[in-house]
N, C-alpha and C positions, 0 to 999 in steps of 0.2 A: 537448232535446233534439238530435242535433248530423249534420244527414243530410253524410256523405263522395260527390263525386262519384269516384269510378273512370274512368279516361276506356277506352273498350273498344276494341278495334280489330274496324271495322266488318267481315259479311263480304262474299265479291267482289258484284259483282253478279248480277242475275239479271235473266233475260226474260218477263213475263210479260206474255200478254195481248198484245203488241206494245209495252209499255215495259221502263226496266227501274228495280230495283228494286236502291233497296240497304238489307240486313235489320241490323242491330244482335246484339249476342245481347240488349242493353234489351227490345229491339223483341220478340223472337221466346217470348223471357221471358214477358211480358207477359203474350202471346197464351197460351200454353198455363197461364200462372195461371187466367185467364179462362174457359177451358174447363174447368178442374180442377173452380171453382167452381158454374160452370153443373150439373156432371155427377154432384157429390158426396152429392147432394140426390136424385137418380135414383135411383128403385124397379128394383131386380132385382128379376128371374122367376125367378129361384131358388129357391125356394120354393114357385112353385104347379106343380102335379101336370095333365099332360095326361087330358083323360076316359077312361074306355073304350070309349067307341065311336072317340073320335079316335085312341088309341093304334091298334081294331081296322084302318079307313078306312086309316091311313097306313100296316097293314101289308100291306095288298091289294096298294097302289099300289107299295109298298119288292118285291115279289114278281116283281113281270109275269108273274102267273099268268091263267088266266079261274079267276078263285075271287071269290064275292059274299063281297060283309059280312056275307051272312044263313049262310055257309058255317061264318064265323066263331061267330059268334052263338052258338053252341052250345053254344060252352066258355063256364063261367061264368069260371074264374079266368084272368087278362089274365095273370098273371104267370109262370103256368105256361103258358099256349100261347106265350107271347114266348118265353119256355125249350127249347119244345120248337119251336120253326120257327129259333133260333137255331143248336141243334144239329146241322142239317141245313143251315143254310144254305151251310158250303165243299163242299154235295158233289148241290148244286141235281140238275146233270145229272144226278144220278139218278131222279130225281126229277117227274113229267112230274102234270097235276093230277089225273086219280085216282088216282093213289101214293098221290103227298100230300096228301089228304082222307084214306086209309083210311091213313095213316100215323097221323094225330091224332086217328084212332076209334080205331084200334091202342092206342097210349099213353094212352093222356089218362088212358084208366077206368082203365087195367090195372094190379091191387094189387102187382107188382112194380118199376113204377117211382112209382107214387105210393107209394109205401116209401120208395124210396132218394131222391124228392124234400122229402119231408119231414121226414127223420131230416137234409136237406142243408140247408133251411130250419131250423130247432131248434139245426142246428151253428153259426145265424151265417152260413152259405155258405162254410163251414172245401173247401179245394180237395179237400183228398182222396176229401171226401166227396161234389161234384157227381158229380150223374149224369152220364152218357157213353156216349154208342152204342157198341155191342161186336159184332162179328161170330161168332156161330156158330160157322162154318166162316171164319177168317181172308182176305180178296181174296191175298192173297197166295198162301194156293195154289187159285184162279184159282178164289174163288166170287162170290158177284153181292153188289147190297144190297138181293137181292130180301124182302118184310117176312118174311118164314120166316126170315131169315138176323142178321137186326139184332136185338138186346135190347139192352139196356140192367143199365151194374152200374154200381158207384161211381170213380171215377177211380182213385183206389185199387185196385182190384180188374185192371181195365183192362190199367191198365202191370207189373202181373204178368203176370195171362195172358198178355199179348204176342200172338205169331201162333201159340200153342196152342188144338187145338180144345178144343170143349168139356171131349168123353171125355179128354184128353189133362193138362186143367186138372183134373177132381176127380181121375185119376191121382196126379197130381204133386202135390194138396192131403194126401192118404191115405198118401202114398210118404214125403212129407215131414214129414206132422205141423201143416199150417201151418193157422195157427184166425188170426180179427182179427174182431173187430168191422165190420171195412171188405169181412167178404162176404158177400156177399147167392146167392150162385148155388151 
């Protein structure tokens, strides 16, 4: 086997800890190879999943609310709880602690939300079937985030309904003969 020595132009000198060092390309390559050799057998933790208790603690910590972990232990399905929490993440300023607990109690067990959520899970989280917060009377018509004005529909139906009230939406569907298995209202 023949080893060829290729002359490599050294990199400019660099001052490190008060000393001048000259690095050559071969020295950097050697160092990078040593790092790669040490790390290639390192086990990754991508397969590890956090426990449900840890997820609940993390949720409490990130919410910046006076909600205790005991409030969240009532809900057994952690994925559904995470989903309900994420849905309102953009609208947190409208939900104080008391209203947030009422929101969870109202929607976690209700039939419309559970139906839409379970269909979404069965469809491998199809974008069109994803549960989406909808307002019975749209915010654009000066309504608020009160819990009696909020309901869940599929993402598809929410986009189709747009700025219509619930009555206008029913009339539109009847007048146009619009039907879909993605409509739950």
